N, C-alpha and C positions, 0 to 999 in steps of 0.2 A: 381421315378426319374423325370418323365414327369411333375407330379404335383408340385414337388419342383422347377423345372425350370420355370414353369408357374408362380408360386408365386414370384420367384426372378425377372422375367421380369415385373410382375405387380408392384413390389416395385420400380423398376427403373422408370417405366412409371409415377407412382405417384410422384416420386422425380422430374422428368423432368417437369411435369405439374405444380407442386408447385413452382419450381425454375426457370423455363424457360420463364416466362412471367413477366419480371421486369416492375414495374410501373414507368413511367416518364411522366412529364407533360410539355407542352410547346407549343408555337405558331408554325405554320407550318414553319416559316422562321428560327426558332432556333432549330427545332427538330433534324436536322442533327448534329448540334454541340453538343446537349445533348446526342445523340446516341454515338458519339465519346467519350465524357466524361464518359458515363455510361459503355462503353466497357473497359475503363481504370480502372474504379472502379472494374469491374468484374475480371480484371487481378490481382488486389491486393488480392482478396479473393479466387482466383483460387485454392490455395493449400487445401482449406477446402470445395470446391464446389463439393462434392462427396456424393454418397448415403451410404458411409461406414465411414463417419467422422462427428464429431461434427463441429460446425462452428459459424456463426454470423448472426444477423439481422442488417441491415444498413438502416438508413434513412437520406436523405439529404434535408434540408429545406431552401427555399429561398423566401423571401417576402411573408411569411404567407402560403406557400403551400409546399407540397412535390414535389421536382423536380426529385427525384429518391428514390426508396425504394425496398429492396429485401432481401430475405433470402439465406444463403449459408450453405450447410451441413445439418445435421440432429438434430432435437430437441430431438429425442429419438431413439437410435440405436436398442433397443430391439423390438420396434414396428414399426420401419421404418417410422417415422413421420418427414417430412421435416420442417426446420425452415422457418418461414414467418414473415412479419412485425407485425403480431398479436400474435406471440409466446410470452409467458410470461417468463421472466428471473428473477432470483435473481440478483440485481445490486450492492451488496456490499456497499462500502462507497459513491457511487453516491447517496445513500439514505439520506446522511446527510443534504442536502439542504432542504429536506422535513421536517425533524425533526426541523431544524432551523426555517423554515417558520411557522410550527405549534406553536412553542414557541413565535415567533413575533406576530402571530395572537392572542394568548392568552394575550400577553402584551397589545395589542391594546384594548382588552376587559377588561383590569384591573384585570385579574386573577393572574398575577404575574408581577414582574419587572425584567428587564434584569440585574439590579444591586442588586438584592436580594442576600444575603448570602445563599449559597446552604444548610447550616445547618438549615435554616428555614423550609425546606422540608425534609431534610435528616439528622436528629439529630444524626444518627449513625456515620456519618463521623467525624473524629478527628478535634479538633481545632488546626490548625497549626500555630496559632499566628497572621497570616494575613488572613482576610476573603477571601474565594474563592467565586466568584460571578457566576451567570448564564452566564454572558458575558464572563468570563474567560473560561468556558466550551465550549462555541460556538467557540471561537477563538483559542483553544488549547494552552492557556496561563496559565492554572491552575496549572501545575506542577504535576498533579495526574498521577501516573504510569498507563501504559496501561494494561488493564485487560487480553487481549489475550496473551500478552507476559508473564504476571505473571502466567497465567494458564499453558502456555507451560513450564515455569520453574518449575512449580509444578508437571510436568510429565503428564499433560493431553494431549491427542491426539485430532486432529481436529474432529474425529468422536465420542469422548466421550461426555456424556450428563452431563450438570450441569444447575442449575436454576438461575434466576435473584437474588434470595435470597442469593445463594452461592457467586455470584459475588459481591454483595453489602457487604457481610460479609468479603470477601477477601479484598476489597478496604478499609473497615473500620479498618482493622488490620494494614494498612500501616502506619508506624511511621514517615516516611519521605516523602517529595515531591522530585520530580526531581529538582525543583528550586522554589524560592519564587514566589507566584502568580503574574503574570504580568511582571516578569523580563525577560522571554524568551518565545520562541515558540517551542513546541515539539508536534507533532501530536500524539494524544492519543484517542483511541476508548472509553476509560473510560468516557470521558467528555460527549459524545453524548449518551452513554448508560445511564448515570446518568440523562441526560435531559429527557429521556423517563420515568424515575421514578418520576422526579419532576412534569412532566405533569400530571401523574396519581394522585399524592398526592395533587396537587393544584386544580384539577377539579373533581376527583373521576372517571374519564374516562381514558381508556388506550390510548396510542398514536395511536394504530390502529383505535380506534373509532373516536378520534378527527380529525385525518388526513383525514379520510373518510368524516366526517361531514363538515369540514372546507375547504378542498381542492379538494379531488377526486370527490365527488358527484357534487359540483358546476361546475367543469370543464368537467364533463362527462368522467372522467378517470375510466371507469367501470371495468377495468381489473387490477387495481392497489390496493395493500394493504400492510400494514406492517404485515409480516408473523410471528406472535407471538405464533403460535401453529403448530408445525411440523407435527401433525397428520391431518391437514386440507387438504382436496382435493382441488386442484387448476386446473381448466379447462385450457387446452392448454399450460401447463407449459413445459419448457425444463428441461431435466435432465442435471446435471453437470458431466463433465468427466475430467480425467487426463490421460496422456500417461501411458501405461503399459510396464514394463520392458520386452524387447524381441519383442515389437511391439503390435499394437492395443491399446485399451483404457480400462479403468476401471471407474466405477462410483465414483464420488467425490461429496458427498452431506454432509449435516449436520443435526443433530437433535436439535441443539441449538435454543432456542426461544428468545434470546436477540434481541431487536430492538432499533432503534435510531441511533446507530453507523452504522447500516446496516439493512438487513432484509427486504428491500422493494422488492416486486415482481411487475413487470410492463412490458410493451411492447413498441416497437418503436412507434406504433400508439398512445398510451396513452401519451408518453413523448412529442409528437408533441403538444398536448394540453397544457402541462405545459410550453413548450418553448414559445408558443404564449402569455401566460399570462404575460410574461416580456415586451411585446410590447403593449398589450391591456389587462390590469389587471382587469379581472372579479373577481378575488379573492384578497382581501387585499388592492386593490387600489394602486395608485402610491406610497403611504407610505410604503407598504410592499416591493415593488420592490427596492425602495431606501435603505431601511434598509438591505435587503439581500445583496446588493452590497456595503455596508459600510465596509471597511477593519478594522481589529483590530489594536490596538496600544499597545505598551509596556510601561512599567513604565517610560522609558527614553524618551518617545515621538516618538520612531521609529514606522513608519507605516508598517504593515504587508501586504503581498500579499494574505492573507486569510481573507475572509469575513464571511458570514453566510452559512457555508457548501459549499462555492464556492471559487475557486482560481481565483484571478484576475491577468492577465498577458498580455503578448504580444507574438505574433508569426509572425515572418517575417514582422514586422512593423505594424501589425494589432492588435488592442485591442481584447483580447480573455478572455472569462469567461468559466471555465471548472471545472470538478471534475471527477476523475476516481473511479473505485471500483474493488476489488478483494477479493473473499472469496471462499474457496473450489474450485470447478471446474468452477466457473463463473468469467467473466471479463467484465467490462463495462467502457464506456467513453461517455461523452456528452460535446461537445464544442460549444460555441456560439461566433460569431463575430457580436456584436450588430450594429456597423456602417453599415455593409454589409447586416444586417438582414438575416444572413446565419448561419445555425447550422448543425452539424453532430452528429448523435446518432449511437453508435456501441455497441451492446450487444452480448456477446459470451458465449458459454458453454463448453469451453476447457481451462484448466488452463495455457497452454503454449502460448496462443494467447495474443498479446499486442495490445489491442484496442486503447490505447492512441496514439501509433505510427500510426496505421491504420487510425484513424479519422483525424489526421493531414495530412496524405498522401492524403486522400480524399479531404480535404480542398485545398491542393496544386493543385489538378486537376481543381477544379471549380473556385478558386480565384487566379489563377496564374498571371493574368494580373494586380492584385492589390497588390500583395505581394512584399516585398523588397527581393532581392536576399540575401541568407544567406549561410554561409559555410555549406557544406553538413555534415551530421552525418557520422562519420567514419565507413565504412563498410569493409568487407573482401577484396574487390577488389580495394579499394581506395589507391592511392599512396601518400606518404608524400609530402607536398609542400616545405619542407626544408630538405636538406641532411646534416646529422651530422656525423662527424668522430667517430671512435671507442673511441678515446681519449676524445672527447667532451661528448659522452654518458657515458663513465666510470666515469666521474667526478660527475655524478648525481646519481650513484648507492649508495645503502646503506639502512638503516632502518630509518623510520620517524614515530614519536610517537605522537598520539593525546592525549594531557593532560586531556581532558574532559572525554574521554571514556576509555582510555587505549589501543585503537586499534593501530596496527602497520602496516604501508605500507612498504613492502620490494621491493626495486627497483633493478632490475638486467638487464643484457643485454643478448640477444640471436638473432642470425642471423641479426645483424645490427639494432636491435630495442630495445627500453626499454620495460621491462616487469614489471608490478605492480602485486604483490601478496598480497591480503587482505583476511586473513583467508583461505578458500578453493577456493576463486575466483582468477582468473588470467586474466589480461587484457594486451593486447599489446597497447603501447602508441605511437601514431603517432604525430610527431612534427608539430606544426603550425608555431612556431617561434623557435628561438634558445633555449628559456627557457620555452616555453608553449607547452602543449601536450593535445591531446584528446584521451580518451579511445576508443579502437576499439571493436565493437561487445558487448559492455556493454548493460545490459537491460535498462538503462536510460542514458541520456547524462551526461558525466563526463568530466570535464576539470581540469588539474593540471598544476601548474606553480611553478618553483623553484625560491626561493627568498633568500635575505640576502647572496648574493654571494661574500664572502670575498675570493678573489683569484679565483681558478677554481671550488672549491667545494661548492655548495649551502648548507646552514645550515637549511633552512626551505622549506617546501612543502605546497603550498596552494591548497586545494582540494575543488572543487565546484561541488556537485552532484545536478542534476536537482531537483527542488522542495525543496531544503534545503539551509540553509545559508552556506556560505563558512567557512571552518575551516582551521586553520594553524597548521601544524605538525612540530615538532622539530626533527632534526637529532639526533639519539642516536646510541650507540653501544650495540648490543644485548648480553645477558649473556648466558653462558652455564654451568649450575650448575652440580656438580659432583653427582654420584649416592648417596653418603653419604649425600650431601646437600639436595637432593630431598626427602630423607627418612624423613626429619624433617617436611615435609608438610603433610605426611600421617596421616589420622585420619577421624573422623566423624564430620561434621559441620551441625548445625541446624539453620533454619530460623524461628523465631517466627511469622514473617509476612506471610510467606507462609505455615507455619505448615508442613514443609518438611525438610528432612535431605539429605545430599549428603555425600558420602564417597569419599575421595581422596585416591586412591590405587596406588601401585607401581607394574608395570609389565614390565619385560624385560628392566629395566633401565629407564622407562618412566612413568610419572604420568597420571592417567586417572580420570575423574570425573564420578562417578556412583550414580544414584538415589538409596536411601536406599531400596526402593521397587523394587526388580529386575524385576517386570512386567511393570514398567514404563519406558518410553524411556529416554536414556541418550546419550550424545555425543559419537560417535564411535571413533573419533580420539583422540590421546593423547594431553594433555596440552602442549602447546608450550611456553617455557620460553621466555620472551622478555626483561624486565628490572628486576632489583633486586626485588624479591617478586611479580612480575607480570607474569601472564600466560594468554594465550588466546586459545580458541577452539570454532569452529562453531559459531562465532559471539558473544561469551561470553568472557568477560574480567574480570579476577579475580585478586584482589589485596590483598595479605595476610598481616595481621597486626600482629605486635609483641608488647609484653609488654616491660617494662624497662629493663628486664633481657635478652631480645632477643628471648623469647619463642613465638612461633606462637600461637595466641589466637583466630583468626577469619579471615574471608576474606569478602570483599565486592565485589559485582558482578554488572557489567554494561552490559546491553543487549539491545542496541538500544533505545527502548522507556521506559526502566526501568534503573534507576541509583542508585548506592550506596545501593543495597539490601544487608543486613548484615546477614552472617551466622556465628554463634558462635561455637567454637570448644568444643565438649564434652570431658569430662575427658578420657584420653587415657587408653584403656584396653590392647591392644597389637598392634603392628605394622602390618598393613595389607599389604600383598604382594600377588598378584595374580600369579598363575602358569599356 
């Protein structure tokens, strides 16, 4: 017992030694102000600043140097290793800017062109009538369906293993795109995964090898690499975690070796070197930086806010360049305010942490005197700025349908507030004006406004989710099919593109969607009828199709980054009813 207590005390001492000496730099006259700011940053990360919790590494950069950097929480709970600014994290989609940079550097060297048809390097991909270019992949305007979503629909779990070849084969089977190349923007991991394959076929070297040769070694990023071998030992790496039901944490890692769309391992210290290359470009010269910051454009001439693996935007009146990342138990964000020469890096190893929000809150602390006041994000304790009567609120209740995806927002009232229900998620809507509302406690910033108000009841709902283009939903009346009507949907449906079948079964008067392989995961909740022949469950939207005689022959599925995926009904053997 005494030995166990001694070890426990030793682990806490190690934690305090690693975490208790934050690094901040400044002249004597501004040191006191920096200490106040640093203490406020510590408050933000206090919930994870414990020897029994995963957490984050944070770096704050101003004028070419760190003004604050620190670790909070543990890199490894099993071996009691604290997080520090040198801890190596998987950074998810924050990796995309390095993939884009590698492609641009190859274009500078004449190894490829950004306007090459991808089939020049990937002849396995279908000819969709309009060429898909490397530039389309970079700007998420290709229309290619997202492979992670497709694998999920195929029943694969995050901890299942599959190879690059299997992903390429899956993408090559897709008969349709989400949209014509260049017509729209829809974030798709497939594009950046395919870029990694194009790099290899154009040069004979892997993305890992080329990024190291062209970027990481020249910049001295000695602890950064594309992790294309899950068996590789990585010194000083953090483990990924997720909350465990009932309390505590569980390991959340992956064996997947795909890179390009993600897969970069790096540290706060190394990302500082990348950040500085935007001001003093040792790699690629000013031409690389200018290219990376060039936004994409659509066929209609509209300019996107997405450049080369980077989002271009504004935060509280200041120009901001950023990109977040999330995969298994890791979360990341890197934001840069170029005019202020100020950046925040936040790398975390717990799936429930929101580094994008935290990084902006850190920026709020250090750049407060330069930022434009902005309406606060709606939180649990915030009060409405406008008071609406029950009658006014009731006029806005009802169901609103997204014609692009089939999603339905159901608006109701409770305790003097509007409530929005979207699938399994529920948000309280706080009024900003008579017809405009903000979602409270949503994971991202969401604003909704009611439009086309003929009389008291609006017929349209405009929804703007942070990072996406606004969509307009139409008011509809939801249907309630009888049990006999529901029975007509029962059957087995097969997707040639996924090579997977789903059973639609009837249980206790409700329809359920079941993977034909009972060992694969399926939605737990029943299918919810919305419009005629439309159902929704767990973010999936199914539209059943009928022939000229009214018989159901197929359904198409929309699932966020996958649209119009077709499942054809197999000949009916018997009606399936679960008991």
